[in-house]
LUMDONU-847807 format. One line per 3 residues: number of its first residue (from 1); for each residue x, y, z of C-alpha. Coordinates in pm, whole numbers, plus 50000, padded with zeros to 5 digits. Layout:
NUM> X,Y,Z ~ ...
//
This chain:
1> 48831,48788,50100 ~ 48778,49015,50430 ~ 48935,48757,50650
4> 49221,48705,50402 ~ 49265,49100,50416 ~ 49249,49107,50786
7> 49524,48844,50838 ~ 49727,49040,50597 ~ 49689,49372,50784
10> 49780,49235,51113 ~ 50118,49147,50987 ~ 50379,49426,51019
13> 50579,49477,50711 ~ 50746,49830,50669 ~ 50971,49909,50341
16> 51248,49685,50319 ~ 51110,49436,50591 ~ 50820,49250,50388
19> 50938,48883,50447 ~ 50641,48832,50697 ~ 50391,48915,50463
22> 50561,48747,50154 ~ 50572,48436,50352 ~ 50184,48468,50423
25> 50121,48503,50059 ~ 50328,48226,49943 ~ 50132,47997,50170
28> 49813,48148,50025 ~ 49914,48111,49657 ~ 50175,47813,49641
31> 49894,47553,49497 ~ 49792,47780,49219 ~ 50078,47941,49031
34> 50445,47889,48985 ~ 50661,48163,49206 ~ 50982,48285,49292
37> 51162,48542,49512 ~ 51384,48806,49367 ~ 51700,48981,49535
40> 51487,49234,49648 ~ 51234,49028,49801 ~ 50961,49062,49554
43> 50732,48751,49491 ~ 50696,48712,49114 ~ 50428,48463,49019
46> 50297,48322,48679 ~ 49967,48182,48663 ~ 49869,47958,48328
49> 49526,48007,48210 ~ 49328,47829,47948 ~ 49462,48079,47691
52> 49771,48254,47581 ~ 49697,48623,47571 ~ 49794,48838,47284
55> 50003,49084,47547 ~ 50210,48985,47830 ~ 50005,49085,48130
58> 50129,49196,48465 ~ 49939,49249,48776 ~ 50102,49441,49083
61> 50031,49511,49453 ~ 50302,49603,49692 ~ 50338,49423,50038
64> 50493,49716,50226 ~ 50361,49982,50462 ~ 50445,50306,50595
67> 50620,50289,50955 ~ 50915,50398,51123 ~ 51265,50335,51158
70> 51516,50380,51480 ~ 51790,50595,51404 ~ 51924,50675,51756
73> 51887,50622,52152 ~ 51916,50920,52367 ~ 52140,50897,52684
76> 51770,50900,52880 ~ 51655,50585,52676 ~ 51419,50759,52417
79> 51418,50648,52071 ~ 51481,50904,51773 ~ 51329,50772,51442
82> 51265,50844,51084 ~ 50960,50765,50899 ~ 50942,50522,50618
85> 50712,50644,50364 ~ 50498,50954,50363 ~ 50332,51002,50735
88> 50188,51302,50861 ~ 50295,51444,51193 ~ 49933,51483,51303
91> 49884,51083,51307 ~ 50177,51029,51503 ~ 50154,51229,51842
94> 50059,51004,52149 ~ 50048,50714,51932 ~ 50105,50357,52049
97> 50356,50187,51839 ~ 50481,49820,51809 ~ 50862,49770,51746
100> 50978,49428,51613 ~ 50652,49299,51690 ~ 50736,49259,52050
103> 50832,49607,52216 ~ 50554,49851,52267 ~ 50605,50233,52298
106> 50438,50544,52284 ~ 50541,50847,52030 ~ 50603,51133,52299
109> 50671,51505,52233 ~ 50720,51813,52454 ~ 50436,51823,52695
112> 50138,52058,52665 ~ 50175,52237,52984 ~ 50550,52310,52907
115> 50458,52441,52564 ~ 50454,52800,52470 ~ 50108,52968,52344
118> 50227,52949,51977 ~ 50367,52589,52044 ~ 50029,52466,52126
121> 49880,52618,51793 ~ 50126,52435,51578 ~ 50195,52047,51517
124> 50541,51946,51680 ~ 50818,51897,51404 ~ 50892,51542,51351
127> 51259,51574,51468 ~ 51118,51659,51835 ~ 50906,51352,51863
130> 51051,51037,52015 ~ 50946,50669,52092 ~ 50907,50604,52497
133> 50925,50240,52550 ~ 50984,50283,52930 ~ 51379,50271,52932
136> 51549,50486,53176 ~ 51902,50505,53000 ~ 52053,50417,52650
139> 52174,50078,52816 ~ 51848,49979,52921 ~ 51667,50068,52588
142> 51953,49876,52402 ~ 51850,49549,52571 ~ 51520,49588,52377
145> 51590,49770,52038 ~ 51850,49841,51806 ~ 51957,50100,51550
148> 51763,50007,51225 ~ 51484,49839,51380 ~ 51132,49886,51252
151> 50801,50021,51412 ~ 50459,50031,51301 ~ 50133,50202,51466
154> 49947,49960,51652 ~ 49576,49899,51528 ~ 49286,49673,51547
157> 49119,49545,51218 ~ 48762,49629,51262 ~ 48464,49564,51029
160> 48175,49810,51084 ~ 47898,49746,50834 ~ 48030,49775,50496
163> 48344,49975,50620 ~ 48708,49833,50740 ~ 48934,50012,50996
166> 49279,49897,50981 ~ 49654,49995,50927 ~ 49812,49900,50615
169> 49492,49889,50397 ~ 49766,50043,50146 ~ 49848,49806,49999
172> 49729,49496,50191 ~ 49390,49555,49988 ~ 49569,49507,49660
175> 49754,49209,49798 ~ 49443,49046,49899 ~ 49267,49130,49567
178> 49561,48997,49369 ~ 49570,48659,49594 ~ 49204,48617,49512
181> 49260,48677,49151 ~ 49535,48402,49122 ~ 49297,48161,49304
184> 49001,48233,49074 ~ 49093,48367,48724 ~ 49210,48129,48470
187> 49083,48263,48148 ~ 49455,48379,48029 ~ 49810,48347,48143
190> 49947,48630,48362 ~ 50213,48741,48587 ~ 50156,48882,48944
193> 50395,49054,49126 ~ 50364,49117,49522 ~ 50645,49407,49505
196> 50861,49553,49815 ~ 50961,49918,49885 ~ 50699,50093,49713
199> 50637,50361,50010 ~ 51012,50477,49951 ~ 51015,50501,49584
202> 50888,50201,49412 ~ 51209,50004,49405 ~ 51077,49632,49403
205> 50860,49698,49102 ~ 51119,49836,48886 ~ 51355,49535,48938
208> 51046,49290,48897 ~ 50900,49445,48595 ~ 51240,49450,48426
211> 51234,49065,48469 ~ 50902,49000,48342 ~ 50895,49267,48048
214> 50530,49280,48026 ~ 50337,49470,47773 ~ 50051,49557,47981
217> 49990,49631,48352 ~ 49728,49661,48612 ~ 49826,49814,48928
220> 49604,49737,49240 ~ 49655,50025,49510 ~ 49476,50195,49781
223> 49434,50568,49732 ~ 49334,50883,49932 ~ 48977,50978,50003
226> 48882,51312,50121 ~ 48500,51271,50112 ~ 48466,51433,50469
229> 48259,51718,50643 ~ 48366,52020,50494 ~ 48551,51918,50211
232> 48435,52090,49899 ~ 48309,51821,49602 ~ 48606,51927,49380
235> 48855,51863,49652 ~ 48733,51502,49751 ~ 48968,51350,49530
238> 48757,50987,49569 ~ 48454,50883,49737 ~ 48442,50587,49987
241> 48176,50371,49852 ~ 48177,50521,49507 ~ 48360,50217,49360
244> 48738,50160,49281 ~ 48939,50458,49135 ~ 49081,50485,48807
247> 49361,50737,48772 ~ 49403,50945,48441 ~ 49745,51103,48596
250> 49934,51145,48913 ~ 50250,51289,49016 ~ 50450,50989,48877
253> 50262,50857,48575 ~ 50044,50944,48291 ~ 49826,50655,48247
256> 49722,50477,47900 ~ 49422,50666,47770 ~ 49268,50372,47576
259> 49281,50163,47916 ~ 49163,50451,48110 ~ 48888,50502,47901
262> 48815,50109,47876 ~ 48772,50100,48254 ~ 48576,50394,48313
265> 48332,50293,48048 ~ 48306,49933,48137 ~ 47994,49942,48304
268> 48131,49820,48624 ~ 48121,50040,48926 ~ 48402,50276,48944
271> 48498,50622,48958 ~ 48752,50856,48827 ~ 49035,50989,49080
274> 48992,51354,49043 ~ 49335,51483,49154 ~ 49652,51480,49007
277> 49840,51377,49309 ~ 50000,51098,49504 ~ 50180,50806,49298
280> 50224,50440,49295 ~ 50449,50187,49117 ~ 50306,50291,48800
283> 50624,50571,48776 ~ 50831,50286,48741 ~ 50674,50009,48540
286> 50543,50227,48271 ~ 50917,50321,48174 ~ 51064,49979,48209
289> 51255,49863,47885 ~ 51073,49937,47597 ~ 50773,50098,47802
292> 50455,49923,47949 ~ 50101,50038,47906 ~ 49958,50077,48258
295> 49604,50133,48443 ~ 49585,50199,48816 ~ 49282,50089,49001
298> 49281,50225,49362 ~ 49068,50151,49664 ~ 48967,50489,49823
301> 49103,50507,50186 ~ 49012,50784,50426 ~ 49300,50853,50669
304> 49548,50672,50445 ~ 49888,50589,50609 ~ 49734,50625,50964
307> 49669,50352,51205 ~ 49308,50399,51138 ~ 49247,50395,50752
310> 48888,50353,50635 ~ 48760,50160,50319 ~ 48458,49999,50175
313> 48407,49615,50121 ~ 48231,49702,49805 ~ 48507,49915,49648
316> 48742,49620,49734 ~ 48531,49369,49554 ~ 48472,49618,49241
319> 48847,49633,49250 ~ 48875,49285,49153 ~ 48593,49293,48907
322> 48747,49595,48725 ~ 49094,49422,48716 ~ 48954,49090,48567
325> 48755,49296,48312 ~ 49081,49475,48222 ~ 49295,49160,48213
328> 49029,49001,47949 ~ 49050,49325,47761 ~ 49430,49321,47742
331> 49456,48973,47657 ~ 49225,49022,47344 ~ 49423,49333,47230
334> 49564,49316,46878 ~ 49659,49684,46812 ~ 49758,50001,47012
//
């Protein structure tokens, strides 16, 4: 699964521009299930199992990653941008970026030797940042880029013992796990969604869930980990290497209590996400049509939404194990 994850992370796919990842996934799953693509670019799959479940089950992983979108070009040839998804300014300054998978640039800001003492103590404002591609004028820059083009932060996929370092672990981890489940799980019928535009408001999952109309859903995600030096234990949210994290609540969803308890008490390696923070596609999945009972299984990632997120291989494996366990549990349910 790790080589699969590497191939997924190397593809650039900001929100609304996920075709590269979708095409790769189709090539991986085409011989294992039925599939179709909807108008928002969601990849909706159906895997026939040995048995029909008591409840219609859906699994979701989103294909997009955070990035940048070009909004204007200055007369001097610098590119102004907006963030696509939540990116902290601290991970942008002086970062190398790739536009349209072909044009390299550097995110620049006011030089330190021209900054005041007060300015040096603060992060620059995002509005004061720009991408430098080496162009000397707007006309020259327009030979390479256009308004609306996407950029991602450059990154190498690195395996360091049990740890993986890469961009886009949120949520290519979920995509890799879901691909593996499609290839290997056949106990019960289930639907799988590789959704689009999660980083800008869970748009893809909203339409896909409406189409499928499931009873129960498992959301496969990456989530923040703050198990770092100097961070108190009660602020660490999740711990890398502690197993997949199970949420009871976040800023967009309150999770099904029965599913949460079943996951935590499964006997499989997992942990509770201890902060009510962040969010994922659950916020729209759970309120689709007549409502969907949901559980979120998230792999802890240090430095999430940066070019060098860190995750543990064993947490990724535990994500699959707990997802399969929950699928079997949901399939056998006969009451609420």
